[in-house]
N, C-alpha and C positions, 0 to 999 in steps of 0.2 A: 414721235411719230402721232400720239394723241393730239397734239397741236395742230398738225396739219389736217387730221381727220375732223377736227371741229371747224377747222377754216374752210374745207370743202362743204361741210354742213352749212356753214354760214353763206357760202356762195349759193347753194341749192335754195335756201330760203331767200336770198336776194333775187334770184332769177324767177322764183314762183311769185313774189311780191310784184315784180316786173310785170309778169305775165297777168296776173289777177288785175291789176291797174288798167291795163288795156281793156279787158273785158267789162271791168266796172263802169269806166267813162263811156264805152260803147253803149250799155244798158242804160246810162243816164241820158245818151243822147238818142235813144229809142231803139237800139238794136239789141234784142234778148237772146240773140244766138248762144253767148257763152254762158249765161244764165240758164237756158233750156239745157245746154249739155253738161251742166254741173261743174263748169270751170271757175265758177266764182267762190272759190274755197281756197284756204291756204294749206289744204292736205297736199302734201308734197307728191304722193303716190297718183294723184290724178294729173299731175304736170310733168312728171319726170320723164325725160327722153334718155334711154339707155346711154347712147353714145355721147350727146351734148352734156348730159347732167351729171353721169358718172365716170364712163371711160376716160374722155379727154381731160377733165379736170384732175382725174387720178393719175394719167400719165404724166400732166405737166408738174404735178407735184413730185412724182417719183423721179422724175427727169431733173429736178432742181431748177426749173424755169423761174425767172424773177416775175413772170406774168402768169396768173392763174385765171383762168376763163371758163365759162360754161353757159349753158342756156337750156330752157325748158321748152317743152312743146309749145307752139305758138298757140295762143287762145283764138279761137275762130270767131269772126264777125262778119257781118254783110254790110258793106258800106251804102248799099242802095236803102237800108232801113235807117240810116242816120237821118235826123231831122235838118242838120246843117249840112247840106250837100256841099257847100263850097270849103269848109275848113273843117268838117267832121272828121274826116279820115286822119287829117293832120293832128286834131285834137286826141283821138285815140292812141295814134302813133307816140305822141310825145308824152302821154301818160305814163308809159313804161320807164323812159330815162328819169322823169320828173320823180317817179317813185324812190328810184335809186338816190337820186340827189337828195332827196328828204330824209332818206335812211341815214346818209353820210352826215347830213347838217344835225340831226338827231343825235347820233352817236360822237359827233364832234362836241355837243353841248356836254355830254356824259363825260368824255374825257377831260375837258376844261374843268369840270366840278370834282374831278378824282380826287383832288387834294382835300377837298371838304368831305366827299363821301367815303375817304379812305379805301378806295379801290385796290385790290391785289394788282401788282404789277402785270401778271400775266393776262388779267382780264384787260387792263389798259392796252397791252400790246394786241390782243384780239380785236379790240375795238378800232384801233388805228388800222390794222390790216382790213378789217372789215370796211372802214371808210374807204380806203383806197381801192377795194374790189367794188364797191358801189359806184365810186367815181368813174372808175375804169368801164364799167359795163355801161353807165350812162352815155360817155363820151363815144365810146366805140358803136353803141347802137344808133348815135346821132350821126354817124358817117352817112354820107349821101350815096350808098352802095346797095342796091337791091340785093336781098329782101329786108335789109336792115331799116330801122324806124324812121332815119333820116332820109330814106328814099321817098317817103310819103310826106315829109315836112318841108324840106329846103325847095322842091320844085314849085311849091305855092308862091315863092318869092320871084319866080321867073316869068319872063313874057309868056303870053298864051301860046304862040309858036314853039318856042323853046319847051314850055311845059309838055305839050303834046309829044314832041319828039322824044323827051325824057321818059314820059309815060310808056310809049311804045317799047323802049329799052327796058323799062322796069318789068313790063309784062313778059317780055322775051326772057329775061334773066330769071324770073320767078317761076316760069314754066320748066326751066332748065336748072334745078337746085344745085346740082352739082358744079355746073359752071358757075353759078354764083358764089358758091363757097371757095371755089378754086380762086376766083378774082379777088374776094375779100381777104383770103389767106396772103396772096401774093402782094396785094395793096398795104395790108397791115404790117406784113414783116419787111417790105422794103420801102414803104413811103410813110405810112401814118403811124406805124408802132413806135418809132422813137419820140415824135412830138406827144402822143397820147401818153407815153409812159412818164415823159419830164412834167406834162401838165397834170398828171395824176399825183406825182410825187409833190409838186409844188402845192397844189390845193389840198393834198391831205395835211400837209404841214401847217399851212395857213388855217384849217378848219380845226384841227386838234392841238396845235401848237407843239406837235412832236413828229419827228421825221420816221421814216421807216428803218 
């Protein structure tokens, strides 16, 4: 059980870094909202959401789920303060998944160097699991479903008319967070879950040289 507790702690750290990355990029682009609210910190107590950061990951571990998932409280930002009004919100949104991808790549280098560093097998196993967690978090958040990060990125590549239609849908779903999460759960379990899981396994092995 200690192994799974450590895994949940790694998940919490990963989602905290994900959220801080959003706030950090927003601050660079001219919006200090997260900074002023004390959210540009790696202190997990500031970011933890009891349901998404603790209860849901804990239930997934206890149920033996092959997928471990969680989230932190979203870092606040004001898109109207961003200097780049065209791409600014997309840049802020992409910062979170990018942070998780960079964590995965960094851990992959560590695992690849493990024969030279003589790392313990348990630590290598944890690193491989952390790579998979961060890749899954990144790809999950890149799905174009409000309020996930992808809903602020992919519409930028649509025509103006379609982007406006999508923005109207996004605003409606973000105002009804229960509906949003219901849609996310249904689409992940019945549409995107399998492909995301397979892509995560493939890239985890490609990055680390080891399978789960």
